[in-house]
C-alpha positions as CSV (number, residue, x, y, z in Angstrom):
1,X,-88.1,-11.2,56.6
2,X,-87.4,-8.4,54.2
3,X,-89.3,-7.7,51.0
4,X,-87.6,-8.3,47.7
5,X,-87.0,-5.4,45.3
6,X,-87.5,-5.5,41.6
7,X,-87.0,-2.0,40.2
8,X,-85.2,-0.7,37.1
9,X,-84.6,2.8,35.7
10,X,-82.8,3.0,32.3
11,X,-82.1,5.6,29.7
12,X,-81.4,4.8,26.1
13,X,-82.4,5.2,22.5
14,X,-85.1,3.2,20.7
15,X,-83.6,0.7,18.2
16,X,-86.8,0.6,16.2
17,X,-90.3,2.0,16.1
18,X,-92.6,0.7,18.8
19,X,-95.0,-2.1,17.8
20,X,-98.5,-1.4,19.2
21,X,-100.9,-4.3,19.2
22,X,-104.2,-5.1,20.8
23,X,-105.1,-8.3,22.7
24,X,-108.4,-10.0,21.8
25,X,-109.8,-8.3,24.9
26,X,-109.0,-4.9,23.4
27,X,-106.2,-4.1,25.8
28,X,-103.2,-2.3,24.2
29,X,-99.6,-3.6,24.4
30,X,-96.5,-2.0,22.9
31,X,-93.2,-3.7,22.5
32,X,-90.0,-1.7,22.0
33,X,-86.3,-2.1,22.3
34,X,-83.6,0.3,23.5
35,X,-79.9,0.5,23.2
36,X,-77.9,1.7,26.2
37,X,-74.3,2.8,25.6
38,X,-71.5,2.3,28.1
39,X,-67.9,3.5,27.7
40,X,-65.3,1.4,29.2
41,X,-61.5,1.4,29.3
42,X,-59.7,-1.4,27.4
43,X,-56.0,-1.0,28.0
44,X,-55.0,2.5,26.9
45,X,-58.1,3.2,24.8
46,X,-61.8,3.7,25.5
47,X,-64.3,1.5,23.8
48,X,-68.1,1.8,23.5
49,X,-70.2,-1.2,24.5
50,X,-73.8,-1.4,23.7
51,X,-76.5,-3.3,25.6
52,X,-80.0,-3.9,24.2
53,X,-83.1,-4.3,26.3
54,X,-86.6,-5.3,25.4
55,X,-89.5,-3.3,26.9
56,X,-93.2,-3.9,27.2
57,X,-95.7,-1.1,27.9
58,X,-99.3,-1.8,28.6
59,X,-102.7,0.0,28.4
60,X,-103.4,3.7,27.7
61,X,-99.8,4.6,28.1
62,X,-98.9,2.4,25.2
63,X,-101.6,4.0,23.0
64,X,-100.7,7.6,24.1
65,X,-97.0,7.3,23.5
66,X,-97.1,5.2,20.3
67,X,-96.8,8.2,17.9
68,X,-93.7,9.4,19.7
69,X,-91.9,6.1,20.2
70,X,-89.9,6.2,16.9
71,X,-86.4,4.8,16.2
72,X,-83.6,6.9,17.7
73,X,-85.8,8.7,20.3
74,X,-84.1,9.0,23.7
75,X,-86.3,7.7,26.5
76,X,-86.2,7.0,30.2
77,X,-87.9,3.8,31.3
78,X,-89.0,3.1,34.9
79,X,-90.3,-0.4,35.6
80,X,-89.5,-3.9,36.7
81,X,-87.8,-7.0,35.3
82,X,-89.9,-10.0,34.3
83,X,-88.7,-13.3,33.1
84,X,-90.7,-15.2,30.4
85,X,-90.3,-19.0,30.3
86,X,-91.3,-21.4,27.6
87,X,-90.4,-24.7,26.1
88,X,-89.3,-24.9,22.5
89,X,-88.1,-28.1,20.7
90,X,-88.0,-29.8,24.1
91,X,-85.6,-27.2,25.5
92,X,-86.4,-24.7,28.3
93,X,-86.0,-21.1,27.1
94,X,-86.3,-17.8,29.0
95,X,-86.0,-14.1,28.3
96,X,-85.9,-11.2,30.6
97,X,-87.7,-8.0,29.6
98,X,-88.5,-4.7,31.3
99,X,-92.2,-4.1,32.0
100,X,-92.5,-0.4,32.0
101,X,-94.6,1.4,34.6
102,X,-93.7,4.8,33.0
103,X,-91.8,6.1,30.1
104,X,-90.5,9.7,29.7
105,X,-89.5,11.2,26.3
106,X,-86.1,12.9,26.8
107,X,-85.4,14.4,23.4
108,X,-85.7,14.1,19.7
109,X,-84.4,11.3,17.5
110,X,-80.7,10.8,16.9
111,X,-81.2,12.6,13.5
112,X,-83.7,15.4,14.0
113,X,-84.6,15.4,10.3
114,X,-87.3,17.8,9.0
115,X,-88.9,14.9,7.2
116,X,-89.6,12.9,10.3
117,X,-93.1,11.6,10.8
118,X,-92.9,11.7,14.6
119,X,-95.0,14.5,16.2
120,X,-93.1,17.5,17.4
121,X,-93.3,18.6,21.0
122,X,-95.5,21.7,21.2
123,X,-94.9,24.3,23.8
124,X,-97.9,26.0,25.4
125,X,-98.6,29.4,23.9
126,X,-98.4,31.2,27.3
127,X,-94.9,30.3,28.5
128,X,-93.7,33.8,29.7
129,X,-93.1,33.9,33.4
130,X,-92.5,37.1,35.3
131,X,-89.5,36.3,37.5
132,X,-90.4,39.0,40.0
133,X,-93.9,37.7,40.7
134,X,-94.6,35.1,43.4
135,X,-95.3,31.5,42.3
136,X,-98.8,31.7,43.8
137,X,-99.8,34.5,41.5
138,X,-98.4,33.1,38.2
139,X,-99.7,30.3,36.1
140,X,-96.9,27.8,36.7
141,X,-96.4,25.0,34.2
142,X,-93.5,22.5,33.9
143,X,-92.5,24.0,30.6
144,X,-92.4,27.5,32.1
145,X,-90.2,26.3,34.9
146,X,-87.4,25.5,32.3
147,X,-87.3,29.2,31.3
148,X,-86.6,30.3,34.9
149,X,-82.9,30.4,35.3
150,X,-82.4,32.0,38.6
151,X,-84.3,32.9,41.8
152,X,-84.1,36.2,43.6
153,X,-84.2,34.7,47.0
154,X,-83.7,31.3,48.6
155,X,-85.9,28.3,48.1
156,X,-89.5,29.5,48.4
157,X,-90.6,27.0,51.1
């Protein structure tokens, strides 16, 4: 018998600021929602179709990312689908949401206004990389990798 797989990766923009709350036990939970655009053909024209997804983020990740999860921010979410079930007015209800295992910030908000309250990404002060030096002798950071546009030789491994 094979194992079932429940994995989702999705990229979109936040539809509202994240709502960070704490359970009575003190554990943090953040609820957010993203919009994912899809372009499809309808006859001779292209139309945009938007889908909305609710996301739940738990623990220290929820606390650490809260200042950055503002409306319009583009994010990538990796997680799994969960179905909530409940009874309301004698009717069975259900809702599917994404329980995030990780969230990556992919860029600024849709309108990068100077008056935004969201923290700005800070680059490390020492981001200069000597392209002729070997990787083992340089202080390699992910942000310095972005500045390296070409390699002198083949893949170094």
